[in-house]
Structure formats: structure tokens, C-alpha cells
C-alpha positions in Angstrom: -33.8 92.6 -43.0 -31.2 91.5 -40.4 -31.4 87.7 -39.7 -31.4 85.6 -36.2 -28.1 83.7 -36.1 -28.6 80.2 -34.5 -26.0 79.5 -32.1 -27.1 76.7 -30.0 -30.0 74.1 -29.8 -30.2 72.5 -26.3 -31.9 69.2 -27.0 -34.4 68.7 -23.9 -37.4 67.6 -26.0 -39.7 69.8 -23.7 -43.3 68.9 -24.1 -44.3 72.5 -23.7 -41.3 74.8 -23.0 -42.5 78.2 -21.6 -42.2 81.2 -19.4 -38.5 81.9 -20.1 -37.0 85.0 -18.4 -33.2 86.1 -18.2 -31.6 86.7 -14.9 -28.8 89.1 -15.3 -27.1 88.9 -11.8 -26.5 85.0 -12.3 -26.3 85.4 -16.4 -28.5 82.3 -16.7 -31.9 82.0 -18.4 -34.7 80.2 -16.4 -37.8 78.5 -18.2 -40.5 75.8 -17.4 -41.8 72.5 -19.3 -45.2 72.8 -18.3 -46.6 69.5 -19.1 -43.0 67.9 -18.2 -43.2 69.4 -14.8 -39.5 70.6 -15.1 -38.1 74.0 -14.3 -34.5 74.7 -15.9 -31.7 77.0 -15.4 -29.1 77.4 -18.1 -25.9 79.6 -17.6 -24.3 81.7 -20.5 -21.9 81.1 -21.8 -20.8 78.0 -20.2 -24.2 76.1 -20.9 -24.3 74.6 -17.6 -27.9 73.3 -17.1 -29.7 72.8 -13.8 -32.9 70.8 -13.9 -35.5 70.7 -11.1 -38.6 68.5 -10.8 -41.8 70.1 -10.0 -44.6 69.0 -7.4 -47.1 70.6 -9.8 -46.9 72.4 -13.2 -45.7 75.8 -13.4 -46.7 77.9 -16.4 -44.8 81.2 -15.6 -42.8 82.7 -12.8 -40.5 85.6 -11.6 -37.5 85.6 -9.6 -37.8 87.4 -6.0 -36.0 90.6 -5.6 -32.6 90.4 -4.1 -33.7 92.6 -1.0 -36.9 90.6 -0.5 -36.9 89.1 3.2 -38.6 85.9 2.1 -35.4 85.4 -0.4 -33.9 83.1 2.3 -36.5 80.6 2.0 -38.1 81.2 -1.5 -36.3 82.1 -4.5 -39.4 82.9 -6.9 -42.9 83.8 -7.3 -44.6 81.2 -9.5 -47.8 80.6 -11.2 -48.6 77.0 -10.5 -51.5 75.4 -12.5 -53.9 76.0 -9.4 -52.6 79.6 -8.4 -49.9 81.9 -7.0 -47.2 80.7 -4.6 -43.6 81.4 -3.5 -41.4 78.7 -4.3 -38.1 77.2 -3.8 -36.8 74.8 -6.5 -34.1 73.1 -4.4 -36.3 72.2 -1.7 -39.8 72.2 -3.4 -41.0 74.5 -0.5 -44.3 76.3 -1.2 -46.0 79.2 0.4 -49.4 79.5 -1.1 -50.6 83.3 -1.8 -54.0 83.0 -3.8 -56.1 80.4 -5.7 -58.3 82.5 -7.7 -60.1 79.9 -9.6 -60.7 76.9 -7.3 -64.3 77.0 -8.5 -63.4 76.6 -12.0 -62.5 73.0 -12.8 -60.3 72.4 -15.9 -58.6 75.8 -15.8 -54.9 76.4 -15.2 -52.5 79.3 -15.3 -50.6 80.3 -18.4 -48.6 83.1 -19.6 -47.5 85.6 -17.2 -44.8 88.4 -16.6 -43.8 91.4 -14.5 -44.7 95.0 -15.3 -42.2 97.7 -15.0 -43.6 98.7 -11.6 -42.8 95.2 -10.1 -46.4 93.7 -10.2 -46.8 90.2 -11.4 -49.5 89.3 -13.9 -50.7 86.0 -15.2 -53.6 84.5 -17.1 -55.6 81.3 -17.0 -57.0 79.1 -19.9 -59.3 76.2 -19.7 -57.8 72.7 -20.8 -60.7 70.6 -20.7 -63.6 71.5 -23.1 -61.8 74.7 -23.9 -64.1 77.6 -23.8 -63.9 81.6 -22.9 -63.2 80.9 -19.0 -60.0 82.4 -18.9 -58.9 85.6 -16.9 -56.0 87.9 -16.7 -54.9 88.5 -13.0 -52.7 91.1 -11.5 -50.9 90.4 -8.1 -50.1 93.2 -6.0 -49.8 94.2 -2.2 -53.6 94.8 -2.4 -54.3 91.4 -3.5 -55.2 89.3 -6.7 -57.2 91.2 -9.1 -59.2 90.1 -12.2 -58.3 92.4 -15.0 -59.6 91.0 -18.3 -62.0 88.0 -18.4 -63.7 85.8 -21.2 -60.5 84.6 -22.5 -59.4 81.4 -24.3 -55.6 81.2 -24.1 -54.1 84.3 -22.7 -50.7 85.1 -24.2 -48.1 87.7 -25.5 -48.3 89.8 -22.3 -45.7 92.7 -22.4 -45.5 96.5 -22.0 -44.1 99.0 -24.1 -41.1 101.0 -23.0 -42.6 103.8 -21.2 -45.5 101.8 -19.6 -48.3 103.6 -21.5 -49.4 100.5 -23.3 -50.0 96.9 -22.5 -50.1 94.1 -25.2 -52.1 90.9 -25.0 -53.4 88.2 -27.2 -56.2 85.5 -26.9 -54.2 83.1 -29.1 -56.9 81.4 -30.9 -58.3 84.5 -32.3 -54.8 85.3 -34.1 -55.0 88.9 -32.8 -52.6 91.1 -30.6 -54.4 93.8 -28.7 -53.0 96.9 -27.1 -54.6 98.5 -24.1 -53.8 101.8 -22.7 -52.2 101.3 -19.4 -52.2 103.2 -16.1 -48.9 102.4 -14.7 -49.6 103.8 -11.1 -52.9 101.9 -10.7 -52.2 98.9 -13.0 -55.5 99.5 -14.6 -56.1 98.8 -18.4 -58.4 100.7 -20.8 -60.4 99.3 -23.8 -58.5 97.0 -26.4 -57.4 98.5 -29.5 -56.5 96.0 -32.5 -52.5 96.0 -32.8 -51.9 93.3 -35.1 -53.2 90.2 -36.8 -50.4 87.3 -37.0 -50.1 85.4 -40.3 -52.8 83.0 -41.3 -52.4 79.6 -39.7 -50.4 80.9 -36.8 -51.5 81.8 -33.5 -49.7 84.5 -31.1 -47.6 82.9 -28.2 -45.0 84.6 -26.0 -43.8 88.1 -26.7 -41.3 90.3 -25.9 -40.4 94.3 -26.3 -36.9 95.3 -27.7 -35.0 98.4 -27.0 -36.6 100.1 -30.2 -40.1 99.6 -28.6 -40.8 96.8 -31.2 -42.8 93.6 -30.1 -41.3 90.1 -30.9 -43.9 87.3 -31.0 -43.4 83.7 -31.2 -45.8 82.3 -33.7 -47.4 78.9 -32.5 -48.0 76.8 -35.7 -46.4 79.6 -37.6 -42.7 78.3 -37.7 -41.5 81.9 -37.2 -40.9 84.9 -34.9 -42.6 88.0 -36.0 -41.7 91.7 -35.1 -44.1 94.5 -35.1 -43.5 98.3 -34.8 -45.2 100.4 -32.4 -48.0 101.3 -34.9 -48.6 97.3 -35.2 -46.8 97.2 -38.8 -45.0 93.9 -39.3 -41.5 94.9 -39.8 -39.8 91.5 -39.9 -40.7 87.6 -40.1 -37.8 85.2 -39.0 -38.2 81.7 -40.1 -37.4 79.1 -37.2 -36.7 75.1 -37.5 -39.7 74.4 -35.4 -43.3 75.0 -36.0 -44.4 75.5 -32.3 -42.0 78.3 -30.8 -43.7 79.3 -27.5 -41.8 82.2 -25.6 -39.0 85.0 -26.0 -36.4 86.3 -23.7 -33.3 88.6 -24.4 -30.4 88.0 -22.6 -26.4 87.8 -22.5 -24.2 90.4 -21.0 -25.2 92.9 -23.9 -29.0 91.4 -24.0 -28.5 90.8 -27.7 -29.1 87.0 -27.4 -32.5 85.7 -27.9 -33.6 82.6 -26.2 -36.7 80.8 -27.7 -38.7 77.9 -26.0 -40.2 75.3 -28.1 -42.8 72.6 -28.0 -43.3 68.8 -29.0 -47.0 68.4 -28.0 -49.2 67.6 -30.7 -46.8 66.9 -33.1 -47.1 63.6 -35.0 -44.0 61.2 -35.3 -43.4 62.4 -38.9 -43.7 66.0 -37.9 -41.1 65.3 -35.0 -38.7 63.5 -37.6 -38.9 66.7 -39.8 -38.3 69.1 -36.5 -35.7 67.5 -34.8 -35.2 70.8 -32.6 -38.8 70.8 -31.5 -38.9 70.9 -27.7 -35.2 72.3 -27.6 -34.4 75.4 -26.4 -32.9 77.7 -29.3 -30.2 80.5 -28.5 -29.8 83.1 -31.3 -27.5 86.0 -31.9 -30.1 88.7 -32.4 -29.7 91.8 -34.7 -32.0 93.6 -31.8 -31.0 94.5 -28.4 -33.3 93.9 -25.7 -34.5 95.6 -22.4 -33.5 94.4 -18.8 -36.0 92.0 -17.2 -38.3 94.1 -14.8 -37.7 93.4 -11.1 -40.4 92.0 -8.8 -41.5 94.5 -6.2 -40.6 93.6 -2.4 -44.1 92.8 -0.9 -45.5 91.7 2.5 -46.1 88.1 1.3 -47.6 87.1 4.6 -50.0 90.0 4.6 -51.1 89.5 1.1 -51.6 85.6 1.9 -53.9 86.6 4.7 -55.8 89.1 2.6 -56.6 86.4 0.1 -57.7 83.9 2.5 -60.0 86.2 3.9 -61.3 87.3 0.3 -61.9 83.9 -0.8 -63.8 82.9 2.4 -66.0 85.8 1.8 -66.3 84.7 -2.1 -67.1 81.2 -1.2 -70.0 82.3 1.4 -71.3 84.7 -1.4 -71.3 82.1 -4.3 -73.1 79.5 -2.0 -75.7 82.0 -1.0 -76.2 83.3 -4.7 -76.1 80.0 -6.3 -79.7 79.3 -6.7 -80.4 82.8 -7.7 -77.7 82.6 -10.5 -79.0 79.2 -11.9 -82.4 80.8 -12.1 -81.1 83.9 -13.8 -79.1 82.1 -16.3 -80.4 82.6 -20.0 -81.0 79.3 -20.8 -81.1 79.8 -24.6 -78.0 81.8 -25.0 -75.3 79.7 -26.5 -72.4 81.8 -27.8 -72.0 85.5 -27.4 -71.3 87.8 -30.3 -71.6 85.3 -33.1 -74.1 86.0 -35.8 -75.5 84.0 -38.6 -74.9 80.6 -36.7 -74.5 77.4 -38.6 -74.4 74.0 -36.8 -73.5 70.6 -38.7 -74.3 67.1 -37.3 -71.5 64.9 -38.2 -72.8 62.2 -35.8 -75.0 61.6 -32.6 -72.0 63.1 -30.6 -70.3 65.0 -33.1 -71.2 68.7 -33.9 -69.2 71.5 -35.8 -70.1 75.2 -35.5 -69.3 78.3 -37.4 -70.8 81.8 -37.5 -69.8 85.5 -38.6 -67.6 87.1 -36.1 -68.0 90.8 -35.2 -65.0 91.9 -36.9 -66.0 90.1 -40.1 -62.3 89.2 -40.7 -62.1 85.5 -40.4 -63.7 82.2 -40.4 -63.6 80.1 -37.1 -64.6 76.6 -36.6 -65.4 74.6 -33.3 -66.3 71.0 -32.4 -68.0 69.5 -29.7 -69.9 66.0 -28.7 -73.0 68.3 -27.7 -74.7 71.4 -28.5 -74.4 72.8 -25.3 -70.6 71.8 -25.4 -70.1 74.3 -28.4 -70.3 77.2 -26.0 -67.0 76.2 -24.2 -65.4 74.5 -27.2 -62.1 76.1 -28.9 -62.6 78.1 -31.8 -60.1 77.5 -34.3 -59.3 80.1 -36.9 -59.2 78.2 -40.3 -59.1 81.1 -42.8 -58.3 84.8 -42.8 -59.4 87.6 -45.1 -57.0 88.9 -47.6 -55.3 92.1 -47.7 -57.0 93.5 -51.0 -59.1 92.4 -53.8 -61.6 89.5 -53.6 -62.4 88.1 -50.0 -60.7 91.1 -48.3 -64.0 92.5 -46.4 -66.9 91.5 -44.9 -66.6 87.8 -44.4 -70.2 86.7 -43.6 -72.2 83.6 -42.8 -69.9 80.9 -43.2 -71.6 77.4 -43.6 -69.7 73.9 -43.2 -71.0 71.0 -45.1 -69.5 67.3 -45.7 -70.2 66.6 -49.4 -68.9 63.3 -51.3 -66.3 62.7 -48.5 -64.8 66.2 -48.3 -65.7 69.3 -46.1 -66.7 72.5 -47.8 -67.3 76.0 -46.5 -69.6 78.5 -48.3 -69.2 82.0 -47.2 -69.8 85.6 -48.6 -67.0 88.2 -48.8 -66.5 91.8 -50.4 -63.5 93.6 -51.3 -61.5 96.1 -49.0 -61.7 98.8 -51.8 -65.8 97.7 -52.3 -66.9 96.2 -48.9 -70.3 95.5 -50.5 -69.1 93.8 -53.5 -70.5 90.6 -51.9 -69.9 87.3 -53.7 -70.1 83.7 -52.6 -66.7 81.8 -52.2 -65.8 78.3 -51.5 -63.1 76.6 -49.3 -62.5 72.7 -49.3 -60.6 70.4 -46.9 -60.2 66.7 -47.6 -59.1 65.6 -44.1 -61.4 63.4 -42.0 -61.7 66.1 -39.4 -62.2 69.7 -40.8 -60.1 71.1 -37.8 -57.2 69.2 -39.1 -55.6 69.1 -42.6 -55.5 72.2 -45.0 -58.4 74.4 -46.3 -58.1 75.3 -50.0 -59.4 78.3 -51.5 -61.8 77.1 -54.7 -62.6 80.8 -55.6 -66.1 82.2 -56.4 -69.3 80.2 -57.0 -70.7 80.7 -60.5 -74.6 81.4 -59.9 -75.3 82.3 -63.4 -75.1 85.9 -63.3 -72.6 88.4 -61.4 -74.2 90.6 -58.7 -74.4 90.8 -54.8 -75.2 87.2 -53.6 -74.5 85.4 -50.4 -75.9 82.9 -47.7 -75.5 79.8 -49.6 -76.7 76.6 -47.8 -76.7 73.1 -49.1 -79.2 70.3 -48.6 -79.7 66.7 -50.0 -83.1 65.4 -51.0 -83.6 62.0 -52.5 -80.0 61.5 -53.7 -79.9 64.9 -55.1 -77.6 67.9 -53.9 -79.3 71.3 -54.0 -77.9 74.7 -53.1 -80.1 77.7 -52.0 -78.7 81.1 -51.9 -79.7 84.9 -51.8 -78.9 87.1 -54.8 -80.1 90.5 -56.2 -81.6 90.4 -59.5 -80.4 93.9 -61.2 -83.6 94.2 -63.0 -85.5 94.5 -59.7 -85.6 97.0 -56.9 -84.8 94.7 -54.0 -81.5 93.7 -52.4 -82.0 90.2 -52.6 -84.1 87.3 -53.2 -83.8 83.6 -52.8 -82.7 81.0 -55.6 -82.3 77.1 -55.8 -80.2 75.2 -58.3 -79.3 71.6 -58.4 -75.8 70.8 -57.7 -73.5 69.0 -60.3 -70.7 69.0 -57.9 -69.8 70.9 -54.5 -68.7 73.9 -56.8 -70.7 73.5 -59.8 -74.4 74.3 -60.2 -76.9 73.1 -62.8 -78.1 76.5 -64.2 -80.2 78.6 -64.8 -81.3 78.9 -61.1 -85.0 78.9 -60.1 -86.4 82.0 -58.1 -88.1 80.9 -54.8 -89.3 83.9 -53.1 -88.9 87.9 -53.6 -89.4 90.2 -50.8 -92.8 91.5 -51.6 -94.6 91.4 -48.2 -94.8 94.3 -46.0 -92.8 92.9 -43.3 -90.0 91.9 -45.6 -89.2 95.3 -47.0 -88.6 97.1 -43.5 -85.3 99.2 -43.9 -84.1 96.9 -46.7 -86.0 94.8 -49.2 -84.3 91.4 -48.3 -84.9 87.7 -48.5 -81.7 86.0 -47.1 -80.4 83.5 -44.5 -82.1 80.1 -46.1 -82.1 77.0 -43.8 -83.5 73.6 -44.8 -85.4 71.0 -42.6 -87.1 67.9 -44.3 -89.7 66.2 -41.9 -93.4 65.0 -41.6 -93.7 64.8 -45.7 -92.5 68.3 -46.1 -89.5 70.5 -47.0 -89.3 73.5 -44.6 -87.3 76.4 -45.7 -86.9 79.3 -43.1 -85.5 82.5 -44.4 -84.8 86.0 -43.1 -86.1 89.4 -44.0 -85.8 93.2 -43.6 -83.0 95.2 -42.0 -80.7 93.6 -39.5 -81.9 95.7 -36.6 -85.2 94.9 -34.3 -87.1 94.6 -37.6 -85.4 91.5 -38.9 -87.5 88.5 -38.8 -88.0 85.0 -40.2 -90.4 83.6 -42.8 -91.1 80.1 -44.1 -91.7 78.4 -47.3 -92.8 74.8 -47.6 -92.8 72.4 -50.4 -93.9 68.7 -50.5 -91.1 66.2 -50.3 -92.4 64.6 -53.7 -92.6 68.1 -55.4 -90.3 69.3 -58.3 -88.3 71.7 -56.0 -87.2 73.6 -59.0 -90.6 74.9 -59.9 -91.7 78.0 -58.0 -95.0 77.0 -57.9 -94.2 74.0 -55.8 -93.4 76.2 -52.9 -95.8 77.8 -50.5 -95.1 81.0 -48.7 -96.4 81.9 -45.5 -98.0 85.2 -45.4 -96.7 86.4 -42.0 -93.4 86.0 -40.1 -93.0 82.9 -38.2 -90.5 84.2 -35.7 -89.9 87.9 -35.0 -89.0 90.4 -32.1 -90.7 89.9 -28.8 -90.1 92.8 -26.5 -91.4 91.0 -23.3 -88.7 88.0 -23.9 -86.1 90.7 -24.7 -85.5 89.0 -28.1 -85.0 91.4 -30.8 -84.4 90.9 -34.4 -84.2 87.1 -34.3 -83.1 85.5 -37.6 -80.6 83.6 -40.0 -80.8 80.7 -38.4 -79.8 76.7 -38.8 -81.6 73.6 -38.0 -79.9 70.6 -36.3 -81.0 67.3 -34.6 -80.4 67.1 -30.9 -78.1 64.4 -29.5 -81.2 62.5 -28.6 -82.0 61.9 -32.4 -85.4 62.9 -32.1 -85.5 66.6 -30.7 -85.3 69.1 -33.7 -83.4 72.4 -32.7 -83.1 75.9 -34.2 -79.8 78.0 -33.6 -80.5 81.7 -34.5 -79.1 85.2 -33.6 -80.8 88.0 -31.9 -79.8 90.9 -29.7 -81.3 91.4 -26.1 -81.8 95.2 -26.7 -83.8 97.4 -29.3 -82.1 100.6 -29.8 -78.8 100.6 -31.7 -76.3 103.2 -32.1 -74.9 103.5 -35.5 -75.2 101.1 -38.5 -76.7 97.8 -37.2 -73.8 95.5 -38.8 -71.2 97.8 -36.8 -73.2 96.3 -33.5 -71.4 93.1 -32.7 -73.9 91.9 -30.1 -75.9 89.6 -32.1 -75.6 86.5 -30.0 -76.1 82.7 -31.0 -79.1 81.3 -29.4 -80.7 77.6 -29.4 -84.4 76.5 -29.0 -86.6 73.6 -29.6 -88.8 73.5 -32.5 -92.4 72.3 -31.9 -95.0 70.2 -34.1 -98.6 70.3 -34.0 -100.8 67.3 -34.0 -101.1 67.7 -37.7 -97.2 67.6 -38.3 -97.0 71.5 -38.7 -93.9 73.2 -37.8 -94.6 75.6 -34.8 -91.6 78.3 -34.0 -93.5 79.0 -30.6 -93.1 82.9 -31.0 -94.2 83.7 -27.5 -92.4 80.9 -25.7 -88.8 81.6 -24.1 -85.7 79.7 -25.3 
């Protein structure tokens, strides 16, 4: 593999260097320090540097076409944090064009680029209480158009050489997607997985080289990855900084690679170890780049008028529909496309959430001071599946627990070569905050015999730690039963385990003979153990076991099993296949809540596990005057 050769490191201490582009006519490179509020121009090869303070943060920009009539007053089209405008750095003159997200407080513009037809694209992200409120916009003569929505941090925007594909990433997912692209209309088709970046990194700025390969800056990965048109990683170039942000080819022969970097979020120790953090890095590249696309000459005044009229209409429409929208909101929907939800209450104002993702390829973790806040909290990928062997397929039902001062995640996983060779595995993190520190793989959990097992959950009672999980007994004809054991440690059980319940009731054997997804709540002198049964379609339902708090929990006879499901499909409420729940105490310290997954439709095309529309929902639990748990089957969330 040919290497990058570092020629210069321009020491600027950028907080968040971004948006770098090459301008061939002036033989200079431009970029922005978003949080520092500066715009830079560096000439090659003299390295003369011009610095321009900014009235508002700029995340990305494009230089106006040399033939643009507005060029005499404004030199660039920029994405300020609040919207699109023409801008003149020397005078700070601004000609506003569009502010598409004035209704979304906390959002700002992020990554952007010109397509090969001269249209400008830029995405938005949420900075406060991070969530999926970002949108990728296209700016052309007809106005400002929302193209892709529901994003966290849009990045890696670029097009292949013949403009038949557009590449784009939502950074926290660790995945770069490829979309079909209609170069004439500027329309995109459904996304396809292009590449997954290395574990621990996030895709940031990207650029296409002359061989139609994609180069991507790996935020947190201390490297630049290069991918072939088929998505195969062909090179990984190490860097002296952990947070590279954006890339641009430049120089007379387009064989220089300019790399912006960031200092934000690094500790003093990290900054000492990374003296180039925040610098502009200039490399001699073994790859040649492509010329920067030119911005089309547009009638900016007409565009401005169009956007003013459109946003006045939108404002009126939003006001007129506000009450209707509020009434129409699904109060119980918490997080879409997340199954097997698990929430851990670390404190009255501290909740951690994890769940199965539709791709079954990673473990995400998010944190908020409230349950509702989890909906918009940033999901951090803390672990990804292996390429082959154990833990390389069907990453299911992660649960996070704090045991003896450390954090543990129990999860189920199969093998790429045997997807349903499902076993339980453990991760550990000794940091005070599980979103920080390193997650260590501790391997499989020994449950006493080797067979299909999953859905491990931990609880503590009277100073004793217990684990409950689902596992197949090869002597029986069912898929899985529930078992319990005391724990010597977070990774060692006191064996043999005790059988709690087998799928023997008529409602537990529909499609599959299954007892799984245990969750424990201790209250009113009882231990309430909810579980799920049957196939994962509309027949999925929840059952209940109870035991006295004074009983021997390792005796099967200590537990009483409800003969009928306690929570199941309700057509009138469009709640289909509810199950795999977790219990948690609300912020008030009084109200008991249940998180669970369900679909909002009955009929599924194909295998239920391939339908990713099981959504995380939340609802309160109810208690009778006698202290009995009531799941309120006929009440909406």
C-alpha cells in the first residue's frame, strides 16, 4: 500500500476544522473552524495564510462561479449555522437566501458540498440534546429542498465520477450509505450499505479520487480509509491525530491531500499526545484527486424571494396545524426501529438505553436525564460485530447493568457461518460513565450447557445477584425456556441453573415454542418477572411469573405463572406483537414505567426478524388496591 507523506502541519489549533475545498484558479485551499468562528485561506506553495473572523459559525461553503454577477459583492455561498447565504469574508457582507430550520431550536448546518451539476447540498444536525432531527438539503434555482431526513450528524457527502451514485453517512451509525442519483433532477433513491468504518471510529468528511475510490476521514479512528467503488476497504492511512474531519485534493496536479482536524473534546493529556490536533495537515498523496465542482450561476435574488414566500406559507401552515399535530402525536412512541429495549436508571436524572438495531450488527448506547430525552439523545456505537466466527451475526437484545462498580453488557450473538448459533456474551467497561472508557470483550457466558441461549437479565435481591435468561433444553421440543441462577460474579454463575418456566400454554407456542425476554420488578412484597412468548409477529405476547420476596427463588415451585397473557396485540390501538420489555422507575421516583417493542401494523412481508419496524414504546404500569400489577391491556400508552 502506498503511503501518505506528511509535508506540512499548519499549527492553528482549530477547535473544529471543517469544510475544506481547493480553489484551482488561486491555487489556494479554504476551510472553516466552526466553533472558532474563523474562515481560512492558505496559498500553495507559499503557505501564505489569510484569516477571516465570522459573524456566525460557518460549517461548509462553496466559492461563487467566476461568471456569477453577484461575484462583485459576494465571493461565496455559505451554510451558516442558521441557514444559507451569500457571503463576503473581507466585509462580512451577508445576503440571506434560506433558513429552513428556524422552527428547530438547537439544530445547525454541518457537512456540505457542490454536486457535479453545480447544486449546493448541506445537512443539518442537532447540537443540544442530540437526536435524529437533521436533514440533508439541496439548494438550486427552484429553492431549498429537504432530501433525506431523520439524521443525527450528516457527513461524508460526495458523488462518484459519473454522478450515478451519491455517498452519505450519519456519523454515529458508523456506516456510509450509497444512493442511486438522478443527476438531472437531483433526486436520490433508497440507500444501500456501502461501507462500515472500523470499530470506534465515525465517518466524517469524504472525497472521491480519480480512480473513483472514496477517501473518508475517520473521526476517533486516527486514520483515513479508502474504499473501492464496491465498498471494499483498500487502504487505511494512519494519522498523528485522532479527530480528522474533512479532506480535499489540491495542488497543481491534484496530488496533495489537505486534512482538517479538531481539538474539541480532547483532554489535556490527549492534546499533549497529539500536538497536531487542530492543525491543517498537508500530505503528498499516492492518489490523484478530481477538480472541485463549480457552483452553478443562479438568480440569487429570485431564489431569495421564492424562499421568503415559501417560508411565510409554511409558518401559516404550521400555526394552523399545531393543535392537530399535538393531538395526533403518538404519546407512547419513544424510539423508532429499536427492538428489545432496555433502560437502566443510574440516578434520578440519569438513564442509559440500549436495544437491538434492525441491522443486528452493533450495540448502541444513549444517555439522557429523562426517559423522554432518550428519544433525541445521541446513540453512540460502542461495539460492532466480528467479520466471522463467534459474535459475527444476529447481535440481539443487549442489556446494560452496573455491578460492583463496573458496567456490563449482556447480549446474544450468532456466527456469520451459523447465524442462529446464538449464545450469550459479555462486555465490560470500568469507567464511571459507560459512554466513555473502553469496552472489553469477556467472551461467552457459561450457563452450564452449550445450546441456543439469549436475553440474559440481571437483578439484585437481598444482597444477592441473580441472572435470568432464555435457553434451549436439547431434550425438549421447544425453542427456549427461562432459567435462573445466583451469580458469583458478573461473569460467573452458581450452577446448575433452575428452570423457571417452559412454553406449554396455548398462547406461548404460536409459530414458535418460546419463553424469552425476562424482566424483573420488585414491589409490594413480590418479585414480578415478565417474559415474552410465541413468534415475533402479531402473536408475540407477554406473560408473568410472581414469587414472594421471602421465597427461595431457586425453587421452581416458588413461582406462580399467570395462565393467560398479560399484555398482547390490540387491533383497536394498532399495537401488534408487544413484548420484550424492561421496567424502570420514572424521574419522580414513584411512577413505574414499562418500555417494550411493538409494530403498528399486523401483516408482515417475509420473515418477522427481517422487518425492522418494531418500535420502542413506553407506558406507565398500574396497580390495584390489593397491590397487584395491572398492565392495562386496553389502555393506550
